[in-house]
N, CA and C atoms as a LAMMPS dump frame, in Angstrom:
ITEM: TIMESTEP
0
ITEM: NUMBER OF ATOMS
354
ITEM: BOX BOUNDS ff ff ff
-5.0000000000000000e+02 5.0000000000000000e+02
-5.0000000000000000e+02 5.0000000000000000e+02
-5.0000000000000000e+02 5.0000000000000000e+02
ITEM: ATOMS id mol type element x y z
1 1 1 N 148.446 115.306 -429.357
2 1 2 C 149.243 115.337 -428.105
3 1 3 C 150.646 115.211 -428.437
4 2 1 N 151.057 114.272 -429.266
5 2 2 C 152.404 114.077 -429.571
6 2 3 C 153.155 115.157 -430.132
7 3 1 N 152.329 116.111 -430.714
8 3 2 C 152.985 117.42 -431.326
9 3 3 C 153.263 118.34 -430.214
10 4 1 N 152.407 118.178 -429.002
11 4 2 C 152.626 119.2 -427.892
12 4 3 C 153.97 118.667 -427.173
13 5 1 N 154.235 117.328 -427.002
14 5 2 C 155.46 116.935 -426.506
15 5 3 C 156.646 117.336 -427.282
16 6 1 N 156.451 117.134 -428.627
17 6 2 C 157.57 117.518 -429.641
18 6 3 C 158.048 118.814 -429.452
19 7 1 N 157.014 119.84 -429.491
20 7 2 C 157.27 121.251 -429.334
21 7 3 C 157.875 121.72 -428.151
22 8 1 N 157.402 120.997 -427.046
23 8 2 C 157.961 121.277 -425.678
24 8 3 C 159.402 120.935 -425.605
25 9 1 N 159.651 119.747 -426.142
26 9 2 C 161.105 119.3 -426.176
27 9 3 C 162.056 120.302 -427.026
28 10 1 N 161.544 120.613 -428.142
29 10 2 C 162.248 121.532 -429.098
30 10 3 C 162.5 122.825 -428.496
31 11 1 N 161.542 123.555 -427.817
32 11 2 C 161.617 124.992 -427.451
33 11 3 C 162.426 124.736 -425.981
34 12 1 N 162.191 123.788 -425.229
35 12 2 C 162.939 123.612 -424.078
36 12 3 C 164.481 123.263 -424.335
37 13 1 N 164.782 122.436 -425.389
38 13 2 C 166.07 122.203 -425.828
39 13 3 C 166.86 123.332 -426.373
40 14 1 N 166.001 124.154 -427.064
41 14 2 C 166.672 125.447 -427.745
42 14 3 C 167.087 126.463 -426.473
43 15 1 N 166.354 126.518 -425.6
44 15 2 C 166.69 127.406 -424.359
45 15 3 C 167.963 126.78 -423.817
46 16 1 N 168.036 125.443 -423.637
47 16 2 C 169.292 124.882 -423.049
48 16 3 C 170.477 125.062 -423.89
49 17 1 N 170.202 124.99 -425.232
50 17 2 C 171.335 125.254 -426.242
51 17 3 C 171.822 126.614 -426.019
52 18 1 N 171.024 127.618 -425.899
53 18 2 C 171.351 129.087 -425.758
54 18 3 C 172.181 129.092 -424.453
55 19 1 N 171.787 128.448 -423.429
56 19 2 C 172.51 128.63 -422.256
57 19 3 C 173.896 127.89 -422.357
58 20 1 N 173.903 126.845 -422.994
59 20 2 C 175.22 126.055 -423.216
60 20 3 C 176.146 126.81 -424.128
61 21 1 N 175.575 127.545 -425.1
62 21 2 C 176.543 128.416 -425.849
63 21 3 C 176.862 129.569 -425.071
64 22 1 N 176.12 130.055 -424.157
65 22 2 C 176.669 131.257 -423.35
66 22 3 C 177.95 130.689 -422.433
67 23 1 N 177.89 129.453 -421.976
68 23 2 C 178.959 128.734 -421.402
69 23 3 C 180.138 128.653 -422.296
70 24 1 N 179.958 128.002 -423.399
71 24 2 C 181.141 127.653 -424.231
72 24 3 C 181.759 128.557 -425.116
73 25 1 N 180.841 129.319 -425.753
74 25 2 C 181.264 130.537 -426.595
75 25 3 C 181.654 131.723 -426.058
76 26 1 N 180.763 132.025 -425.209
77 26 2 C 180.959 133.487 -424.506
78 26 3 C 181.658 133.414 -423.347
79 27 1 N 182.167 132.238 -422.941
80 27 2 C 182.784 131.831 -421.644
81 27 3 C 182.308 132.623 -420.39
82 28 1 N 180.906 132.537 -420.268
83 28 2 C 180.353 133.192 -419.103
84 28 3 C 180.289 132.191 -418.013
85 29 1 N 180.47 132.645 -416.764
86 29 2 C 180.321 131.675 -415.541
87 29 3 C 178.782 131.279 -415.477
88 30 1 N 178.71 130.273 -414.758
89 30 2 C 177.259 129.848 -414.455
90 30 3 C 176.387 130.919 -413.803
91 31 1 N 176.915 131.593 -412.855
92 31 2 C 176.171 132.815 -412.26
93 31 3 C 175.657 133.901 -413.377
94 32 1 N 176.67 134.087 -414.189
95 32 2 C 176.393 135.199 -415.297
96 32 3 C 175.367 134.607 -416.217
97 33 1 N 175.501 133.261 -416.547
98 33 2 C 174.624 132.655 -417.583
99 33 3 C 173.029 132.725 -416.808
100 34 1 N 173.083 132.355 -415.586
101 34 2 C 171.767 132.209 -414.877
102 34 3 C 171.066 133.599 -414.912
103 35 1 N 172.048 134.676 -414.625
104 35 2 C 171.501 136.073 -414.425
105 35 3 C 170.865 136.537 -415.787
106 36 1 N 171.704 136.21 -416.843
107 36 2 C 171.322 136.637 -418.085
108 36 3 C 169.994 136.005 -418.692
109 37 1 N 169.933 134.657 -418.308
110 37 2 C 168.606 133.883 -418.755
111 37 3 C 167.473 134.531 -418.086
112 38 1 N 167.54 134.928 -416.802
113 38 2 C 166.468 135.459 -416.12
114 38 3 C 166.189 136.842 -416.662
115 39 1 N 167.143 137.528 -416.906
116 39 2 C 166.925 138.933 -417.585
117 39 3 C 166.144 138.844 -418.891
118 40 1 N 166.729 137.884 -419.666
119 40 2 C 165.976 137.754 -421.038
120 40 3 C 164.536 137.248 -420.788
121 41 1 N 164.114 136.431 -419.86
122 41 2 C 162.829 136.077 -419.484
123 41 3 C 162.074 137.233 -418.896
124 42 1 N 162.641 138.104 -418.295
125 42 2 C 161.97 139.264 -417.696
126 42 3 C 161.714 140.237 -418.904
127 43 1 N 162.654 140.374 -419.771
128 43 2 C 162.371 141.327 -420.969
129 43 3 C 161.316 140.731 -421.745
130 44 1 N 161.456 139.522 -422.11
131 44 2 C 160.376 138.869 -423.039
132 44 3 C 158.969 138.887 -422.388
133 45 1 N 158.9 138.788 -420.995
134 45 2 C 157.716 138.736 -420.451
135 45 3 C 157.176 140.216 -420.272
136 46 1 N 158.065 141.2 -419.956
137 46 2 C 157.542 142.537 -420.106
138 46 3 C 157.123 143.046 -421.327
139 47 1 N 157.638 142.525 -422.384
140 47 2 C 157.113 142.783 -423.934
141 47 3 C 155.994 142.075 -424.251
142 48 1 N 155.553 141.105 -423.491
143 48 2 C 154.452 140.28 -423.798
144 48 3 C 154.675 139.087 -424.655
145 49 1 N 155.934 138.888 -424.962
146 49 2 C 156.347 137.913 -425.967
147 49 3 C 156.544 136.47 -425.313
148 50 1 N 156.626 136.389 -423.968
149 50 2 C 156.804 135.017 -423.401
150 50 3 C 155.607 134.166 -423.197
151 51 1 N 154.462 134.845 -423.062
152 51 2 C 153.1 134.085 -422.81
153 51 3 C 152.882 133.29 -423.93
154 52 1 N 152.922 134.015 -425.493
155 52 2 C 152.655 133.154 -426.475
156 52 3 C 153.571 131.93 -426.702
157 53 1 N 154.754 131.888 -426.198
158 53 2 C 155.635 131.073 -426.259
159 53 3 C 155.222 129.779 -425.278
160 54 1 N 154.935 130.224 -424.133
161 54 2 C 154.216 129.373 -423.115
162 54 3 C 152.891 128.541 -423.469
163 55 1 N 152.207 129.347 -424.251
164 55 2 C 150.963 128.644 -424.941
165 55 3 C 151.301 127.89 -425.873
166 56 1 N 152.349 127.954 -426.663
167 56 2 C 152.743 127.086 -427.691
168 56 3 C 153.572 125.932 -427.35
169 57 1 N 154.527 126.1 -426.327
170 57 2 C 155.415 125.104 -426.056
171 57 3 C 155.147 124.358 -424.586
172 58 1 N 154.378 124.988 -423.85
173 58 2 C 153.892 124.5 -422.56
174 58 3 C 155.134 124.318 -421.462
175 59 1 N 155.407 123.135 -421.144
176 59 2 C 156.533 122.881 -420.182
177 59 3 C 157.669 123.109 -420.818
178 60 1 N 157.982 123.192 -421.97
179 60 2 C 159.216 123.493 -422.807
180 60 3 C 159.727 124.923 -422.497
181 61 1 N 158.544 125.779 -422.338
182 61 2 C 158.946 127.203 -421.87
183 61 3 C 158.832 127.568 -420.381
184 62 1 N 158.127 126.761 -419.747
185 62 2 C 157.739 127.143 -418.26
186 62 3 C 158.884 126.286 -417.307
187 63 1 N 159.581 125.276 -417.685
188 63 2 C 160.417 124.692 -416.796
189 63 3 C 161.772 125.343 -416.781
190 64 1 N 162.329 125.993 -417.92
191 64 2 C 163.718 126.502 -417.697
192 64 3 C 163.695 127.786 -417.095
193 65 1 N 164.825 128.233 -416.641
194 65 2 C 165.092 129.348 -415.689
195 65 3 C 164.5 130.697 -416.385
196 66 1 N 164.465 130.707 -417.663
197 66 2 C 163.929 131.973 -418.416
198 66 3 C 162.478 132.11 -417.821
199 67 1 N 161.741 131.059 -417.45
200 67 2 C 160.411 131.347 -417.077
201 67 3 C 160.342 132.126 -415.868
202 68 1 N 161.528 131.928 -414.927
203 68 2 C 161.541 132.665 -413.627
204 68 3 C 161.334 134.111 -413.709
205 69 1 N 162.226 134.609 -414.704
206 69 2 C 162.234 136.017 -414.946
207 69 3 C 160.779 136.592 -415.612
208 70 1 N 160.235 135.64 -416.516
209 70 2 C 158.826 135.93 -416.811
210 70 3 C 157.746 136.052 -415.73
211 71 1 N 157.975 135.17 -414.709
212 71 2 C 156.969 135.203 -413.487
213 71 3 C 157.325 136.331 -412.64
214 72 1 N 158.481 136.683 -412.517
215 72 2 C 158.696 138.007 -411.633
216 72 3 C 158.058 139.15 -412.29
217 73 1 N 158.245 139.324 -413.639
218 73 2 C 157.55 140.473 -414.23
219 73 3 C 156.087 140.411 -414.174
220 74 1 N 155.509 139.224 -414.331
221 74 2 C 154.158 139.216 -414.534
222 74 3 C 153.429 139.441 -413.088
223 75 1 N 154.103 138.886 -412.004
224 75 2 C 153.799 139.201 -410.572
225 75 3 C 153.843 140.701 -410.379
226 76 1 N 154.909 141.285 -410.691
227 76 2 C 155.066 142.761 -410.583
228 76 3 C 154.067 143.401 -411.246
229 77 1 N 153.839 143.358 -412.524
230 77 2 C 152.87 144.065 -413.307
231 77 3 C 151.402 143.857 -412.845
232 78 1 N 151.1 142.444 -412.411
233 78 2 C 149.639 142.314 -411.904
234 78 3 C 149.321 143.07 -410.687
235 79 1 N 150.333 143.026 -409.673
236 79 2 C 150.127 143.649 -408.344
237 79 3 C 150.267 145.158 -408.525
238 80 1 N 151.078 145.601 -409.511
239 80 2 C 151.319 147.056 -409.625
240 80 3 C 149.912 147.749 -410.226
241 81 1 N 149.259 146.949 -410.952
242 81 2 C 147.961 147.588 -411.468
243 81 3 C 146.963 147.687 -410.312
244 82 1 N 147.138 146.911 -409.327
245 82 2 C 146.225 146.904 -408.125
246 82 3 C 146.6 147.838 -406.983
247 83 1 N 147.927 147.695 -406.716
248 83 2 C 148.334 148.394 -405.514
249 83 3 C 149.586 149.414 -405.8
250 84 1 N 149.763 149.712 -406.905
251 84 2 C 150.827 150.743 -407.195
252 84 3 C 152.263 150.256 -407.083
253 85 1 N 152.967 151.109 -406.563
254 85 2 C 154.536 150.87 -406.384
255 85 3 C 154.737 149.776 -405.394
256 86 1 N 153.868 149.758 -404.315
257 86 2 C 154.054 148.674 -403.362
258 86 3 C 153.706 147.291 -403.906
259 87 1 N 152.787 147.242 -404.795
260 87 2 C 152.515 146.045 -405.755
261 87 3 C 153.739 145.504 -406.474
262 88 1 N 154.579 146.308 -406.959
263 88 2 C 155.78 145.8 -407.681
264 88 3 C 156.494 145.02 -406.984
265 89 1 N 156.814 145.408 -405.724
266 89 2 C 157.696 144.668 -404.887
267 89 3 C 157.022 143.418 -404.296
268 90 1 N 155.73 143.598 -403.854
269 90 2 C 154.995 142.29 -403.254
270 90 3 C 154.71 141.292 -404.43
271 91 1 N 154.296 141.736 -405.556
272 91 2 C 154.003 140.947 -406.613
273 91 3 C 154.964 139.839 -406.906
274 92 1 N 156.088 140.302 -407.195
275 92 2 C 157.376 139.611 -407.553
276 92 3 C 157.566 138.313 -406.712
277 93 1 N 157.484 138.624 -405.26
278 93 2 C 157.693 137.614 -404.392
279 93 3 C 156.424 136.566 -404.181
280 94 1 N 155.126 137.313 -404.312
281 94 2 C 153.927 136.413 -404.096
282 94 3 C 153.975 135.385 -405.251
283 95 1 N 154.188 135.718 -406.387
284 95 2 C 154.223 134.656 -407.502
285 95 3 C 155.18 133.731 -407.342
286 96 1 N 156.345 133.954 -406.941
287 96 2 C 157.676 133.198 -407.02
288 96 3 C 158.018 132.451 -405.823
289 97 1 N 157.244 132.919 -404.775
290 97 2 C 157.717 132.39 -403.345
291 97 3 C 157.672 130.874 -403.107
292 98 1 N 156.699 130.202 -403.871
293 98 2 C 156.825 128.678 -403.659
294 98 3 C 157.932 128.023 -404.355
295 99 1 N 158.503 128.624 -405.433
296 99 2 C 159.529 128.164 -406.289
297 99 3 C 160.848 128.374 -405.44
298 100 1 N 160.95 129.616 -404.859
299 100 2 C 162.147 129.891 -404.07
300 100 3 C 162.197 129.255 -402.902
301 101 1 N 161.086 128.98 -402.219
302 101 2 C 161.089 128.164 -400.879
303 101 3 C 161.477 126.648 -401.214
304 102 1 N 160.877 126.127 -402.355
305 102 2 C 161.298 124.742 -402.669
306 102 3 C 162.765 124.545 -402.94
307 103 1 N 163.413 125.57 -403.626
308 103 2 C 164.752 125.595 -403.97
309 103 3 C 165.464 125.633 -402.691
310 104 1 N 165.237 126.444 -401.681
311 104 2 C 165.989 126.514 -400.313
312 104 3 C 165.742 125.105 -399.649
313 105 1 N 164.473 124.636 -399.582
314 105 2 C 164.264 123.389 -398.792
315 105 3 C 165.07 122.259 -399.525
316 106 1 N 164.951 121.913 -400.713
317 106 2 C 165.552 121.04 -401.318
318 106 3 C 167.148 120.994 -401.452
319 107 1 N 167.529 122.332 -401.444
320 107 2 C 169.068 122.644 -401.418
321 107 3 C 169.524 122.257 -400.053
322 108 1 N 168.795 122.403 -399.002
323 108 2 C 169.193 122.131 -397.651
324 108 3 C 169.27 120.632 -397.405
325 109 1 N 168.172 119.966 -398.026
326 109 2 C 168.18 118.51 -397.974
327 109 3 C 169.293 117.829 -398.578
328 110 1 N 169.65 118.353 -399.69
329 110 2 C 170.801 117.95 -400.596
330 110 3 C 171.99 118.005 -399.903
331 111 1 N 172.244 119.344 -399.07
332 111 2 C 173.492 119.576 -398.337
333 111 3 C 173.625 118.591 -397.136
334 112 1 N 172.423 118.153 -396.712
335 112 2 C 172.402 117.212 -395.445
336 112 3 C 172.728 115.889 -395.884
337 113 1 N 172.357 115.415 -397.095
338 113 2 C 172.409 114.131 -397.538
339 113 3 C 173.732 113.764 -398.257
340 114 1 N 174.337 114.753 -398.832
341 114 2 C 175.464 114.414 -399.643
342 114 3 C 176.639 115.329 -399.215
343 115 1 N 177.862 114.717 -399.35
344 115 2 C 179.147 115.475 -398.935
345 115 3 C 179.728 116.327 -400.197
346 116 1 N 179.957 117.488 -399.89
347 116 2 C 180.302 118.344 -401.007
348 116 3 C 181.897 118.003 -401.429
349 117 1 N 182.218 118.286 -402.633
350 117 2 C 183.555 117.881 -403.15
351 117 3 C 184.554 119.177 -402.677
352 118 1 N 184.154 120.205 -402.386
353 118 2 C 185.029 121.338 -402.09
354 118 3 C 185.605 121.339 -400.697
């Protein structure tokens, strides 16, 4: 069990290091970095390489934003096999709708509770 925590920490940390390097070395904006990490997760998920990483690292691979891209692709592929082209569109949102809804709700609560600096 301790090894599971260790590898989750290492893999999650490496994903964060990649994001930080994109900020510091490549001088990408937060929006560009976020988009790039989602696209990387989508590509890895489409190639079937992200699921083995999730099986190995658990939450270290599912918590970072890269996993969101993987979820989009998995939802699209699963529904596409059942419903064709319409499934591609509906599958992405069916799988990720709870995370998107939570982000909207908690973002609104945060905006109501705290004063912005801008």
